C-alpha positions as CSV (number, residue, x, y, z in Angstrom):
1,M,100.6,87.2,104.0
2,P,103.6,86.8,106.3
3,E,101.3,85.4,109.0
4,V,101.0,82.1,107.0
5,D,104.8,81.9,106.7
6,A,105.2,82.8,110.3
7,I,103.0,80.0,111.5
8,G,104.5,77.5,109.0
9,T,108.0,78.4,110.2
10,Y,106.8,78.0,113.8
11,I,105.4,74.5,113.0
12,M,108.8,73.6,111.4
13,G,110.4,74.5,114.8
14,H,112.0,77.8,113.9
15,D,111.5,81.3,115.2
16,P,109.6,83.3,112.6
17,K,110.9,86.5,114.1
18,E,114.4,85.5,112.8
19,L,113.2,84.8,109.3
20,F,114.3,87.9,107.3
21,Y,111.3,88.4,105.1
22,T,108.7,87.9,107.8
23,R,110.6,90.3,110.0
24,I,110.9,92.9,107.2
25,A,107.2,92.5,106.4
26,K,106.4,93.3,110.1
27,E,108.7,96.3,110.0
28,R,106.9,97.6,106.9
29,C,103.5,97.0,108.5
30,I,102.5,94.4,106.0
31,G,101.8,91.7,108.6
32,E,102.7,90.0,111.8
33,C,105.6,87.7,112.4
34,D,105.1,86.8,116.1
35,P,103.0,83.6,116.3
36,R,101.7,84.7,119.8
37,K,100.0,87.6,118.1
38,I,98.4,85.7,115.2
39,D,94.9,84.3,115.5
40,I,94.9,80.6,114.6
41,Y,91.7,78.6,113.9
42,W,91.0,74.9,113.6
43,I,88.4,73.7,111.1
44,R,87.1,70.3,112.3
45,D,83.9,68.6,111.4
46,G,82.7,71.8,109.7
47,Q,83.2,73.8,112.9
48,V,85.6,76.7,113.2
49,T,87.2,77.2,116.6
50,R,90.1,79.3,117.7
51,A,93.2,77.4,118.6
52,N,95.8,78.2,121.3
53,L,99.4,78.4,120.1
54,A,100.3,75.8,122.7
55,D,97.9,73.4,120.9
56,V,99.8,73.8,117.7
57,K,102.6,71.2,117.6
58,N,106.0,72.2,116.3
59,Y,108.8,70.0,115.1
60,R,112.4,70.7,114.4
61,I,112.8,69.4,110.9
62,G,116.4,69.5,110.0
63,V,118.9,72.2,109.1
64,N,118.6,74.8,106.4
65,L,121.2,74.0,103.8
66,H,120.8,77.0,101.6
67,T,123.8,79.2,101.3
68,W,124.6,82.5,99.7
69,A,126.5,81.5,96.5
70,E,129.1,84.3,96.6
71,T,130.1,83.9,100.3
72,G,129.0,80.5,101.4
73,E,127.1,82.1,104.3
74,R,124.1,80.1,105.6
75,L,120.8,81.8,105.0
76,F,117.8,82.0,107.3
77,W,118.8,79.9,110.3
């Protein structure tokens, strides 16, 4: 489910539309990668309510250090 990865990426402070596998999933009609188009729900005290994307905090948590072994090119962002 690319929606879970898209929201997780958003919370980590990155643009999920730039993450190659969520973007490709969207292109292949497997799921959505735009957090503005994904329904998000809170479960609090046994109650389920819909959340606004603006209520979901996001944090920039560092730099992606993964590189392509053959070229040294940075992956993802």
